[in-house]
C-alpha positions as CSV (number, residue, x, y, z in Angstrom):
1,X,-100.2,-31.7,-131.8
2,X,-97.4,-34.3,-131.6
3,X,-97.8,-37.5,-129.5
4,X,-95.1,-36.3,-127.1
5,X,-97.0,-33.0,-126.5
6,X,-100.2,-34.9,-125.9
7,X,-98.5,-37.2,-123.5
8,X,-97.0,-34.2,-121.7
9,X,-100.4,-32.5,-121.5
10,X,-102.0,-35.6,-120.0
11,X,-99.2,-36.0,-117.4
12,X,-99.4,-32.4,-116.4
13,X,-103.2,-32.5,-116.2
14,X,-102.9,-35.6,-113.9
15,X,-100.4,-34.1,-111.5
16,X,-103.0,-32.5,-109.2
17,X,-104.6,-35.9,-108.8
18,X,-101.3,-37.5,-108.0
19,X,-100.3,-34.7,-105.6
20,X,-103.7,-34.7,-103.9
21,X,-103.6,-35.5,-100.3
22,X,-104.3,-39.0,-99.4
23,X,-107.0,-40.6,-97.2
24,X,-106.4,-41.1,-93.5
25,X,-107.1,-37.6,-92.2
26,X,-109.6,-38.8,-89.7
27,X,-106.9,-39.2,-87.1
28,X,-107.1,-40.9,-83.8
29,X,-104.8,-39.3,-81.3
30,X,-102.0,-41.8,-81.2
31,X,-98.3,-41.6,-82.0
32,X,-98.6,-44.5,-84.4
33,X,-101.3,-42.8,-86.5
34,X,-99.3,-39.7,-86.7
35,X,-96.1,-41.6,-87.5
36,X,-97.7,-43.7,-90.2
37,X,-99.6,-40.8,-91.9
38,X,-96.7,-39.3,-93.9
39,X,-95.7,-42.7,-95.2
40,X,-99.2,-43.3,-96.7
41,X,-99.4,-40.5,-99.1
42,X,-97.4,-39.5,-102.2
43,X,-97.8,-35.8,-101.2
44,X,-95.8,-36.2,-98.0
45,X,-93.3,-38.6,-99.4
46,X,-92.5,-36.7,-102.6
47,X,-92.1,-33.3,-100.9
48,X,-90.2,-34.4,-97.8
49,X,-87.7,-36.6,-99.8
50,X,-87.3,-33.9,-102.4
51,X,-86.7,-31.3,-99.8
52,X,-84.0,-33.4,-98.3
53,X,-82.3,-34.1,-101.6
54,X,-82.4,-30.5,-102.6
55,X,-81.2,-29.3,-99.2
56,X,-78.2,-31.6,-99.6
57,X,-76.8,-29.1,-102.1
58,X,-76.9,-26.3,-99.4
59,X,-74.1,-25.4,-97.0
60,X,-73.9,-27.3,-93.8
61,X,-75.4,-24.5,-91.8
62,X,-78.5,-24.4,-94.1
63,X,-78.9,-28.2,-93.8
64,X,-79.1,-27.9,-90.0
65,X,-81.4,-24.8,-90.2
66,X,-83.6,-26.5,-92.7
67,X,-83.9,-29.8,-90.8
68,X,-84.7,-28.3,-87.4
69,X,-86.7,-25.5,-88.9
70,X,-88.9,-28.0,-90.6
71,X,-89.8,-29.7,-87.3
72,X,-90.3,-26.5,-85.3
73,X,-92.4,-24.9,-88.0
74,X,-94.6,-27.9,-88.3
75,X,-95.1,-28.0,-84.5
76,X,-95.9,-24.3,-84.5
77,X,-98.4,-24.8,-87.3
78,X,-100.1,-27.7,-85.5
79,X,-100.5,-25.5,-82.4
80,X,-101.9,-22.6,-84.4
81,X,-104.3,-24.8,-86.3
82,X,-105.4,-26.7,-83.2
83,X,-106.2,-23.4,-81.6
84,X,-108.1,-22.4,-84.7
85,X,-106.0,-19.2,-85.0
86,X,-105.8,-19.6,-88.8
87,X,-108.7,-21.0,-90.9
88,X,-108.1,-24.0,-93.0
89,X,-108.6,-22.1,-96.3
90,X,-105.7,-19.7,-95.2
91,X,-103.5,-22.8,-94.6
92,X,-104.3,-24.1,-98.1
93,X,-103.5,-20.7,-99.7
94,X,-100.4,-20.6,-97.5
95,X,-99.2,-23.9,-98.9
96,X,-99.7,-22.8,-102.5
97,X,-97.9,-19.5,-101.8
98,X,-95.0,-21.2,-100.0
99,X,-94.7,-23.6,-103.0
100,X,-94.4,-20.5,-105.3
101,X,-91.7,-19.1,-103.0
102,X,-90.0,-22.5,-103.0
103,X,-90.0,-22.6,-106.8
104,X,-88.5,-19.1,-106.9
105,X,-85.8,-20.1,-104.4
106,X,-84.9,-23.1,-106.5
107,X,-84.7,-20.9,-109.7
108,X,-82.6,-18.3,-107.9
109,X,-80.5,-21.1,-106.2
110,X,-81.0,-19.3,-102.8
111,X,-80.3,-21.5,-99.8
112,X,-81.8,-19.0,-97.4
113,X,-85.0,-18.5,-99.3
114,X,-85.3,-22.3,-99.8
115,X,-85.0,-23.0,-96.1
116,X,-87.5,-20.3,-95.2
117,X,-90.0,-21.6,-97.9
118,X,-89.6,-25.1,-96.6
119,X,-90.4,-23.9,-93.1
120,X,-93.4,-21.9,-94.3
121,X,-94.7,-25.0,-96.1
122,X,-94.2,-27.1,-93.0
123,X,-96.0,-24.6,-90.8
124,X,-99.0,-24.2,-93.2
125,X,-99.1,-28.0,-93.4
126,X,-99.1,-28.2,-89.6
127,X,-102.0,-25.6,-89.5
128,X,-104.0,-27.7,-91.9
129,X,-103.6,-30.8,-89.8
130,X,-104.1,-28.9,-86.6
131,X,-107.4,-27.5,-87.9
132,X,-108.5,-31.0,-88.6
133,X,-107.6,-32.1,-85.2
134,X,-108.8,-29.0,-83.4
135,X,-111.7,-30.7,-81.6
136,X,-110.2,-34.2,-81.1
137,X,-108.3,-33.3,-78.0
138,X,-105.1,-35.2,-77.3
139,X,-103.1,-34.2,-80.3
140,X,-99.6,-34.3,-78.8
141,X,-98.9,-38.0,-79.5
142,X,-100.2,-37.6,-83.1
143,X,-98.2,-34.4,-83.7
144,X,-95.0,-36.0,-82.3
145,X,-95.5,-39.1,-84.5
146,X,-96.0,-37.0,-87.6
147,X,-93.1,-34.7,-87.0
148,X,-90.9,-37.8,-86.2
149,X,-91.9,-39.5,-89.5
150,X,-91.4,-36.3,-91.5
151,X,-87.9,-35.9,-90.0
152,X,-87.0,-39.5,-91.0
153,X,-88.3,-39.0,-94.5
154,X,-86.4,-35.7,-94.7
155,X,-83.2,-37.3,-93.5
156,X,-83.7,-40.1,-96.1
157,X,-83.8,-37.3,-98.7
158,X,-80.6,-35.8,-97.4
159,X,-79.0,-39.3,-97.8
160,X,-80.3,-39.7,-101.3
161,X,-79.0,-36.3,-102.2
162,X,-75.5,-37.3,-100.9
163,X,-75.6,-40.6,-102.9
164,X,-76.9,-38.9,-106.0
165,X,-74.1,-36.3,-106.0
166,X,-71.4,-38.8,-105.1
167,X,-72.2,-41.8,-107.2
168,X,-74.2,-40.7,-110.2
169,X,-72.5,-38.9,-113.1
170,X,-73.8,-35.4,-113.3
171,X,-75.4,-35.7,-109.9
172,X,-75.8,-32.0,-109.4
173,X,-77.6,-31.7,-112.7
174,X,-80.0,-34.6,-111.7
175,X,-80.7,-32.7,-108.5
176,X,-81.4,-29.5,-110.5
177,X,-83.8,-31.5,-112.7
178,X,-85.5,-32.7,-109.5
179,X,-85.9,-29.1,-108.4
180,X,-87.7,-28.3,-111.6
181,X,-89.9,-31.3,-111.3
182,X,-90.7,-30.4,-107.7
183,X,-91.6,-26.9,-108.6
184,X,-94.0,-28.1,-111.3
185,X,-95.6,-30.7,-109.0
186,X,-96.0,-28.2,-106.2
187,X,-97.6,-25.6,-108.4
188,X,-99.8,-28.0,-110.3
């Protein structure tokens, strides 16, 4: 086995550890705790920025649908999780399934499927956090903080997508490579 193949195997084997959710899930019910949570983990930052960058290549309509759909889906997921409608294991499988759909959408270059997969992922992520917060009571400030932060990160990704396409040679190809990397990280 060549050195490059070994290196690639080690990197691929390490991806689940890198993508693993970060500490800080013992939430207090405050806006600040919800707002700071997405900025403290590679899982949130990677996915939200990447979604924004990838959605930049979509039509204007799908950019708007994707952005607002992300927020609405996450809020709906929080509510379902807080009410214990869906068990946490269902949320985790939902996240994996929606990542598989997302990877398929990226391969097919389908804006509609990409936006729907993004919303599914956000809703299942909301369910997971809602389940964690189910008994803590006052989750509205925390939920609004988290959705606000994710929206800011998502908009940052849209901006990075615009800059990549406009100022880097072969910007579209770089974004396509990011799509492949995102699919691998998500399915790792």
